[in-house]
ROMITOR-942224 format. One record per residue: residue in one letter; x, y, z of N, C-alpha, C, CB in turn. Coordinates in steps of 0.1 Angstrom, whole numbers, plus 5000, padded with zeros to 4 digits. Glycine has a CB too. Layout:
% ROMITOR-942224
AXYZXYZXYZXYZ;...
% end
This chain:
% ROMITOR-942224
M500949885000500050005000500950125000499050005012;P500750224991501550344991501450415004501150434979;F502650475008502650555021502050685018504050565027;H501550755028500950885027501550985036499450865030;V501751105031502251215039501351335037503751255034;E500851385049499951505048500651625041499551545062;E499951705034500551815027501151915036499451885018;A500551925048501052025058502351975065500052045069;D502751855063503951795069505151845061503951635069;N506051915068507251975062508451885063507552105068;R508351765067509451675069510151655055509051545075;L511451615055512051575043511451455038513651555046;M511351445024510651335018511651225015510051375005;T511151105016511850985011512351004997511050855013;Q513450954994513950964980514450824975515051064978;L514150794963514650674956515450704944513550574953;T516750654944517550674932517950534927518850764935;V517750514914518150384908519350404899516950314901;Y520450324901521550334893521850194886522850374901;T522550204875523150084869524350044878523650094854;D524749914878525849874887527149864878525549744893;A527149934867528349934858529550004865528050004845;E530749984858531950054863531750204864533150014853;N531050254855530650404855529050404856531150484843;P528550404868527050394870526350504864526750384885;E525150474858524250574852523050584861523850544838;T522450704863521250724870520050694861521150864876;L519250594865518050554857516850624862517850404858;L516750654875515550714881515950784894514550604885;E515350904896515550974909514151044912516651084909;T513551004923512251044926511951054941511150954919;E511051154944510551164958508951134957510851304964;D508451094946507051064945506750934952506651064930;A505850934961505450824969505050704961504450854980;E504150724952503650614944504750554935502450664935;D505550634929506650584921507650504929507450704915;I507950544941508850474950508250344954509150554963;T506950344958506350214963506250114951504950244967;A505850164939505750074928507050014923505050144916;T508150104923509450054919510049954929510350174917;L509949984942510449884952509649754952510449954965;K508349764949507549644948508049544938506049674946;E508649594927509249514917510349424922509749594905;I510949464933512049384938511649324952513349464939;D510349324954509749264967510149334979510249114968;V510449464978510749554990509549634993512049634987;R509249655006508049735010508549855017507149645019;L507949965014508150095022506850145026508850195013;R506650145039505350195045505650315054504650085053;Q504650375059504750505066504050495079504250625058;W504650525090504050545103504050685107504750455114;E503050725116503050865121504250885130501750885129;V504950995128506151025136505851085149507051125128;I506451035160506351095173507551195174506350985184;E507251325173508251425172509151435184507551565170;A508651405196509451405208510551305208508551385220;L510551205199511551105199512451115187510950965200;T512251215179513051215166514551245169512551325157;S514851295181516251325185516851215194516451455192;G516051105196516450995204515750975217517951015207;G516050875224515450845237515850705241513850845235;S515450655252515850525256515150415248515650495271;Q515650295247515050185240513650165246515850065241;E513550165259512250145265511250245261512350135280;E511650375261510650485257510250465243511350615259;I511150435234510850435220509950315217512150425212;L510250195222509450075219508050095226510149955225;A507950165237506650185243505850285235506850235258;A506450385230505750485222505150425209506650605219;Y505950335203505450265191504950125193506650265181;R504450105205504049965209503049905199503449965223;E502049975196500949915187501549885173499750015186;E502249985168502849955154503749845154503550085149;V504649835164505649725165504849595167506549745177;A503849585175503149465177502449415164502049485188;R501949505156501349475144502349405134500649595137;V503549465133504549405124504949265129505749505123;V505149255142505549135148504549025145505749145163;A503249055147502148965144502048925130500849025149;E502349025121502248995106503348905102502249125099;E504648925107505748865101506448765110506748975097;G506048755123506548655132507948685137506648525125;Y508248815138509548855144509548825159509849005141;T510748785164510848745178511748835186511348605179;F512448925179513449015186513349155180514848955186;V513149255188513049385184513949475193511549435184;D514749565186515549655194515649785188516949595197;V516449875194516550015189518050035186515950115198;A518450085174519750125171519750275169520350045158;Q520750345175520750485174522250535175519850555183;L522450645169523850705170523550855167524850645159;H524050935177523851085176525151155181522651125185;P525451265174526651335179526551375194526851465170;D527651355201527551385216528551485220527651255224;G529351535211530351645214531551595221529651735223;T531751465223532951415229534051395219532651285237;P535351395223536451365214536351225208537751385221;E535751135215535750995210534650975200535550905222;W533751065199532551045190532951025176531551155191;A533851105170534251095156534750955153535251195152;E535550895161536050765159534950655160537250725169;K534050675170532950585171532050585159532150625184;A531750705154530950725142531550655130530650875140;R532850685128533550625117533550475117535050675116;G533750415128533750265130532350215127534150225143;A531250275132529950235130529550235115528950315138;R529950345109529650365095530350255086530050505090;E531550235089532350145080531849995082533850145084;K531249965093530749825095529749785084530149815108;F528949885079527849855070528049895056526649925075;L529249955053529450015040529649915028530550115040;N530149805031530449705021529249615019531649625024;E529049575006527949495002527849355010527949464987;H526649325015526549205022525049145021526849225037;T524849035026523448975027523248935041523348855017;H521948905044521548845057520648725054520848945066;D520648625063519748515062518448545070520348385067;D518248675073516948725079516548855071517148755094;D515348885072514849015066515549135072513349025067;E515749235064516249365070515049455071517349425060;V514549485083513349565086513749675095512149475091;R513649795091513949915099512950015098515349965094;F512550075110511750195111512550305116510450165120;F512550415108513250535112512450625121513750615100;V512750625134512150705144512650855142512550655159;G513850865139514451005136515650985128514751075150;G516151105122517251095114517051035101518451035121;S518150995094518050935081519250845078517951045070;G519050765067520150685062519750625049520450565072;I520750575041520450515028520650365028521250585017;F519650295024519850155021520050135006518650065026;Y521150075002521450044988521149894985522950084985;L520249874977519749734974520249704960518249724975;H521149594959521749564946521049434940523249534948;V520149464930519349354925519349364910517849374930;S519649254903519549234889520149344881518049224885;G521449374884522149474877521849614880521949454862;K521049644890520749784894520949794909519249814890;V521149924913521249954927520150054930522750014930;Y519350014940518250094944518650164957516850014946;A518850294957519250374968518050434975520350474965;V517650384987516450434993516950525005515550314998;L516750655003517050755014515850755023517350895008;C515950695035514850685044514950805054514950555052;E513750855057513550965066512650925078512951095059;P512451005088511550975099510150935095511451085109;G509750825100508450775096508450655086507550885091;D509650635080509750525070509950395076510850555060;L509250295072509450155076509750075063508150095083;L511050035063511549965051511649815054512850025046;S511149735045511249585047511949525035509849525049;V513049465037513949415026513949255029515349475026;P513649175018513649035020515048975023513148965008;K515148865030516448805033517148775020516248685042;N518448765021519348735010519448834999518948605004;T518848955001519049064992520349134994517849174994;T521149144984522449204985522249354987523349174972;H522949414996522749555000523949605008521449565007;W523849735011524749795021523949915026526149835015;F524449975037523850085044524850195046523150045057;D524450325044525350435047524550535056525850505034;M525150565067524550665077525250795076524650605091;G526250815067526950935065528150955074525951045067;T528951055072530151085080529751145093531051175073;R528551195095528051245108526751185111527951405107;P526751055115525550985118524651045128525850835122;D523351055125522451115135521051045132522351265133;F520850935138519550855135519150765147519750775122;T517850735147517350635156516450545148516550705168;A516650415149515850315141515450195150516550275129;I514150155148513750025154514049915144512150035157;R514649805149515049695141514249565145516549665142;F513849485135513149365137513949245132511749375130;F513949135140514649015137513748885140515949005145;H514148775133513448655135514148565146513348575122;D515348615151515948545162516748645169516848425157;D517348605181517948705190519448725186517848665204;D519948665175521348695171521548835166521648595160;G520448905163520549035158521249045144521349115168;W522049155143522649185130523849085127523149325129;V523749005116524748915112524848935097524548765116;G526048985092526249005077527148905071526749145075;D526848865059527648785050528148865039526848655045;F529448905039529949005029530248935016531149075035;T529949005005530048944992531448974986529048994983;G532149074990533449114984533349194972534148994982;D532049224967531849304955532149454959530449284950;P532949524951533349664954532249764949534649694949;V531149714945530149804939529749924947528849724936;S529849914960529450024969530350144967529449974984;S531650114963532550224961532350304949534050174961;R531450254940531150324927529850404928531050224916;I529050394938527750454938527850574948526650354943;P527150684944527250804953526850774968526350914948;D527550824977527350784991526250874997528650794999;Y526050855010525050935017525251085017524950895032;D526451125020526751275021526551335007528151295025;S527051274996526851334983525351334979527751274973;T524651234982523251224978522451324985522751084982;V522651344998521951445006522251585001522251425021;A523551604998523951744994523351774980525451744992;R523251674971522651694958521151724960522851574949;R520451654969519051674971518851814976518451574980;A519651854986519451994991519652104981520552015003;A520652084972520952184961519752184952522252144954;R519152074949518052064940516852144946517651924937;H516552124958515452184965515652334966515252124979;Q516852374968517152524969517052584956518552544975;G517352504945517352564931515852584927518052474922;
% end
């Protein structure tokens, strides 16, 4: 079902960019249109849905607070898909000298292409990040914003970029309590596709223009 955003909502819109996976990638599609995004992702069995954003939590909060605030939505997804483990992942600038190194390490963990033997299901409580889905010679870069619930089938080759200054909170769903386990492919395709920082900068320039 296509997600819906009220016209009065001034939040940043979800963006989908589709590239070829060639040595010199070409851009095949770039859109913020909800129906286009939903239809295009459906072709690769990926679902993008929308939950109402709780503004008080967009800058973070404890795991208990976040899961309690979204209790009904989380319970619905768990009932639909049979997930048995749900947690909250978040990273926000804290002003400490150690933060830059922590952020760099967290980002690098997810930057190379990998797969999982479980679905990749994330709800963005706050902040943003890009999931890059590598399917059938194309890379689908989904720039998720607060309110986005992205569901990616298991064994889909992909990577994730949170940018050089990560600032996000996300609820994660798993079918077992092992949590995040990646099987890296060794394919260098992620180094050829525009990263989070350049994608966000390009979008900002387009909107200002």
